[in-house]
C-alpha positions as CSV (number, residue, x, y, z in Angstrom):
1,M,9.8,-41.9,8.5
2,F,6.5,-39.7,9.4
3,G,5.0,-37.4,6.3
4,N,4.3,-33.8,7.5
5,N,0.6,-34.7,8.7
6,G,2.3,-37.5,10.9
7,K,4.8,-35.6,12.4
8,D,1.9,-33.2,13.0
9,L,0.0,-35.6,14.7
10,F,2.9,-37.5,16.8
11,A,4.0,-33.8,18.1
12,G,0.3,-33.7,19.0
13,W,0.3,-36.7,20.9
14,C,3.4,-35.3,22.4
15,R,2.2,-32.1,23.4
16,Q,-0.9,-33.5,25.5
17,A,1.0,-35.9,27.1
18,L,3.8,-33.2,28.3
19,R,0.9,-31.0,29.5
20,F,-0.8,-34.0,31.3
21,V,2.4,-34.1,33.1
22,L,3.4,-30.2,33.2
23,P,0.3,-28.5,32.6
24,V,0.7,-25.1,30.7
25,E,-1.3,-22.2,30.7
26,C,-2.6,-20.2,27.8
27,L,-0.5,-16.9,28.0
28,A,-3.4,-14.7,26.7
29,C,-6.5,-16.0,28.8
30,G,-4.5,-18.9,31.3
31,R,-6.5,-21.4,30.6
32,S,-5.0,-24.9,31.1
33,L,-4.2,-26.2,28.1
34,S,-5.0,-29.6,27.0
35,A,-5.2,-31.0,23.3
36,D,-4.8,-27.5,21.7
37,P,-2.8,-27.6,18.9
38,V,-1.3,-24.1,19.2
39,P,1.8,-24.2,21.3
40,F,0.9,-21.9,24.5
41,F,-1.9,-21.0,23.4
42,C,-6.0,-22.3,23.5
43,T,-7.8,-22.5,20.6
44,A,-10.4,-20.3,21.2
45,C,-7.8,-17.4,21.7
46,W,-6.4,-18.3,18.7
47,H,-9.1,-18.3,16.4
48,T,-9.9,-15.1,17.4
49,I,-7.0,-13.6,15.4
50,R,-8.4,-12.1,12.7
51,P,-7.0,-10.3,9.1
52,L,-7.0,-6.4,8.3
53,Q,-10.1,-5.3,7.3
54,Q,-10.0,-1.9,6.7
55,P,-9.8,-0.3,3.4
56,T,-5.7,0.5,3.0
57,C,-2.9,2.4,1.3
58,A,-2.4,1.3,-2.0
59,R,2.1,1.4,-1.1
60,C,2.3,0.9,2.3
61,D,-0.8,-1.4,3.3
62,Q,-1.7,1.6,6.1
63,P,-5.2,1.3,6.9
64,F,-7.7,4.2,6.0
65,V,-10.3,5.2,8.9
66,S,-12.8,5.9,6.7
67,L,-14.3,3.2,4.2
68,A,-14.6,6.3,1.6
69,A,-11.0,6.6,0.8
70,T,-10.7,3.9,-1.6
71,S,-14.6,3.9,-2.9
72,Y,-13.9,6.3,-5.9
73,T,-9.9,5.5,-5.9
74,P,-8.8,2.1,-5.5
75,N,-5.4,2.8,-5.4
76,H,-5.3,5.7,-3.3
77,Q,-2.3,6.0,-1.2
78,C,-2.0,8.0,1.7
79,Q,-0.2,11.3,2.6
80,P,3.3,10.4,3.5
81,C,3.5,7.8,0.8
82,Q,2.2,10.4,-1.8
83,E,5.0,12.7,0.0
84,R,7.5,10.8,0.3
85,P,7.7,7.3,-1.7
86,P,8.8,4.4,-0.1
87,D,11.9,2.3,-1.0
88,F,9.5,-0.7,-1.5
89,Q,6.7,-1.2,-4.4
90,R,4.0,-2.7,-2.5
91,A,3.9,-3.9,1.5
92,W,1.6,-6.6,2.6
93,T,0.5,-6.1,6.7
94,L,-1.8,-8.8,7.4
95,F,-2.8,-8.7,10.9
96,P,-3.1,-5.5,13.6
97,Y,-0.8,-6.1,16.6
98,L,-3.3,-6.8,19.5
99,P,-3.3,-9.7,21.6
100,P,-3.2,-12.6,21.2
101,L,-1.0,-12.4,18.6
102,Q,1.3,-9.6,20.2
103,E,1.6,-11.8,23.0
104,A,2.8,-14.7,20.6
105,I,5.1,-12.2,18.4
106,C,6.5,-11.0,21.8
107,S,7.1,-14.6,23.4
108,F,8.2,-15.9,20.0
109,K,10.9,-13.0,19.3
110,Y,11.9,-11.9,22.8
111,R,11.3,-15.5,25.0
112,G,12.8,-18.0,22.8
113,K,9.5,-19.9,22.2
114,H,10.9,-21.3,18.4
115,T,7.7,-23.4,18.4
116,L,5.5,-20.4,17.6
117,A,7.3,-20.1,14.0
118,R,5.0,-22.5,12.1
119,P,1.5,-21.4,13.6
120,L,2.7,-17.7,13.2
121,A,3.6,-18.6,9.8
122,R,0.3,-20.5,8.6
123,L,-1.6,-17.7,10.0
124,M,0.6,-15.7,6.8
125,I,0.0,-18.6,4.3
126,N,-3.7,-18.0,5.3
127,A,-4.1,-14.7,4.4
128,L,-1.5,-14.4,1.5
129,P,-2.5,-11.8,-0.7
130,G,-2.7,-13.2,-4.4
131,G,-0.4,-12.3,-7.3
132,I,2.6,-12.1,-5.0
133,D,5.0,-12.4,-8.2
134,V,8.4,-12.5,-7.0
135,D,12.0,-14.8,-7.9
136,V,13.3,-14.4,-3.8
137,I,12.7,-13.6,-0.4
138,I,14.7,-12.2,1.7
139,P,14.1,-12.0,5.6
140,V,15.1,-8.6,7.5
141,P,18.7,-9.1,9.0
142,L,19.9,-8.9,12.4
143,H,23.3,-7.8,13.3
144,P,25.6,-10.4,14.2
145,S,25.8,-9.3,18.0
146,R,21.6,-9.2,17.9
147,L,21.8,-12.3,16.2
148,R,24.3,-13.7,19.2
149,A,22.2,-12.5,21.8
150,R,19.0,-14.4,20.6
151,E,20.4,-16.8,18.7
152,F,17.8,-16.8,16.3
153,N,16.7,-14.4,13.4
154,Q,12.4,-15.0,14.1
155,S,12.3,-13.3,10.4
156,L,14.0,-16.0,8.9
157,L,11.8,-18.8,10.5
158,L,9.3,-16.9,9.0
159,A,10.5,-16.6,5.9
160,D,11.9,-20.6,5.7
161,Q,7.7,-21.4,6.5
162,L,6.8,-19.4,3.7
163,S,9.7,-20.6,0.9
164,R,8.1,-23.8,1.3
165,H,4.7,-22.8,0.8
166,L,5.8,-20.5,-2.3
167,A,8.1,-23.1,-3.7
168,L,10.5,-19.7,-4.1
169,P,14.4,-19.6,-2.2
170,V,15.6,-18.0,0.6
171,S,18.5,-15.6,0.5
172,A,19.6,-15.2,4.2
173,T,23.0,-14.3,4.2
174,N,23.6,-11.5,1.1
175,L,21.5,-8.5,2.8
176,V,23.3,-8.0,5.5
177,R,22.7,-5.0,8.9
178,S,26.0,-3.3,9.0
179,T,25.7,-1.2,11.6
180,A,25.0,-2.3,15.3
181,T,22.0,0.2,15.8
182,D,19.6,0.9,19.5
183,P,16.5,-1.4,18.7
184,Q,13.9,0.3,17.7
185,T,11.4,-0.3,20.1
186,T,13.3,2.0,22.7
187,L,13.3,4.9,20.1
188,T,10.2,7.3,19.2
189,R,8.7,7.7,16.2
190,Q,11.4,10.5,14.5
191,A,14.6,8.7,16.5
192,R,13.3,5.2,14.3
193,L,13.8,7.3,11.0
194,Q,17.4,8.2,11.6
195,N,18.4,5.3,13.3
196,L,19.0,2.8,10.1
197,R,20.0,5.4,8.2
198,K,22.5,3.5,5.5
199,A,22.4,0.4,8.1
200,F,22.2,-2.5,5.9
201,E,24.1,-3.3,2.6
202,V,24.4,-6.1,0.4
203,R,27.1,-8.1,0.0
204,S,26.7,-9.5,-4.2
205,P,24.8,-7.4,-5.9
206,Q,25.5,-9.1,-9.3
207,S,23.5,-12.5,-7.5
208,L,20.2,-10.0,-7.0
209,A,20.8,-8.1,-10.2
210,G,17.0,-7.0,-11.7
211,K,15.5,-9.9,-9.2
212,R,12.2,-9.3,-7.8
213,I,12.2,-9.4,-4.2
214,L,10.0,-9.8,-1.1
215,L,10.9,-8.7,2.0
216,V,9.6,-10.5,4.9
217,D,9.1,-9.4,8.6
218,D,7.6,-9.7,11.8
219,V,6.2,-6.6,12.4
220,F,5.5,-3.2,10.7
221,T,5.9,-0.1,12.8
222,T,6.8,2.8,10.9
223,G,7.7,1.0,7.9
224,T,11.2,2.5,8.3
225,T,13.4,-0.9,8.4
226,L,11.6,-2.2,5.7
227,N,12.3,0.8,3.7
228,E,15.9,0.7,4.8
229,C,16.3,-2.8,3.1
230,A,14.5,-1.9,-0.4
231,K,16.7,1.0,-0.4
232,A,19.7,-0.6,0.0
233,L,18.7,-3.7,-2.1
234,R,17.6,-0.7,-4.2
235,K,21.0,0.6,-4.9
236,A,22.5,-2.6,-5.4
237,G,20.5,-2.9,-8.7
238,S,17.8,-5.5,-8.0
239,G,14.8,-5.6,-9.3
240,P,11.1,-4.4,-7.8
241,V,11.1,-4.7,-4.0
242,F,7.8,-5.6,-1.9
243,A,7.6,-6.3,1.6
244,L,5.4,-8.9,3.9
245,T,4.9,-8.6,7.4
246,L,2.7,-10.5,9.7
247,A,1.7,-7.8,11.8
248,R,1.1,-4.0,12.1
249,T,0.8,-1.7,14.7
250,I,-2.4,0.6,14.2
251,D,-3.5,3.5,15.6
252,T,-5.6,2.9,18.9
253,S,-8.9,5.2,16.7
254,L,-9.0,2.1,13.7
255,V,-9.4,-0.4,16.7
256,P,-12.6,-1.4,17.3
257,D,-14.1,-0.8,20.8
258,R,-15.1,-4.6,21.1
259,L,-11.6,-5.7,21.3
260,F,-10.7,-3.1,24.0
261,A,-13.7,-4.2,26.1
262,K,-12.5,-7.7,26.2
263,Q,-8.7,-6.2,27.5
264,V,-10.4,-4.4,30.3
265,A,-10.1,-7.4,32.8
266,R,-6.8,-8.0,31.9
267,P,-3.5,-6.9,34.0
268,L,-1.8,-4.0,31.8
269,T,1.9,-6.1,31.7
270,T,0.0,-9.0,29.8
271,I,-1.2,-6.6,26.9
272,G,2.6,-5.7,25.9
273,I,6.2,-5.3,26.2
């Protein structure tokens, strides 16, 4: 009955009316929300989310400390990628994993706030790099036990929105997580590298033969999850695998001091999980 614009307008009216009856505070600054279009966040906080702008590794998108890293070699790769090239051809990591985006992702992923899927995907769409040339989008899968507990796959919800924008199909059941592993967030860096070995497999290799694949996930930490997914896909006979994540954890030395200054007055419990 409504077009997309009409649905968004109607949803905005409903949200504003509901907030009048049941006030909602911004998860980032605590300010009472009124006509702010993004659920759970005020417009001022949401507009502070900015894409990564440092020069980055041409393979895994790891930000470099110095601008000189790519001044003379635009395709320069970081040392880990040079020493042990990942199984994905290229990864794009769009935003730093910092508040308020960090709160948004945690609320979306761990607290069941599904309505954040569209605004988070819109961030990805607005920051998409040019020249993405793939045949199919594949979200990083969850193990069935984790999916039952969470009741949704956050990567699939993001991939679904991206597929509409890019007019590409989503393959949500071919790449599967066959081994239930400990959550990556509970492990050290070294343990993360070992935790996912042979945890993924491809159900129907023939349907992906030679196809260029875009893996989609929410956060890039060590890159182990994406690399193990890419390894399983390449072994199954796929074409080159690319990766796209909404956010990336980054070294504190790469975070501008002004961003830390804004967090000084905030309780530590709001910074992360």
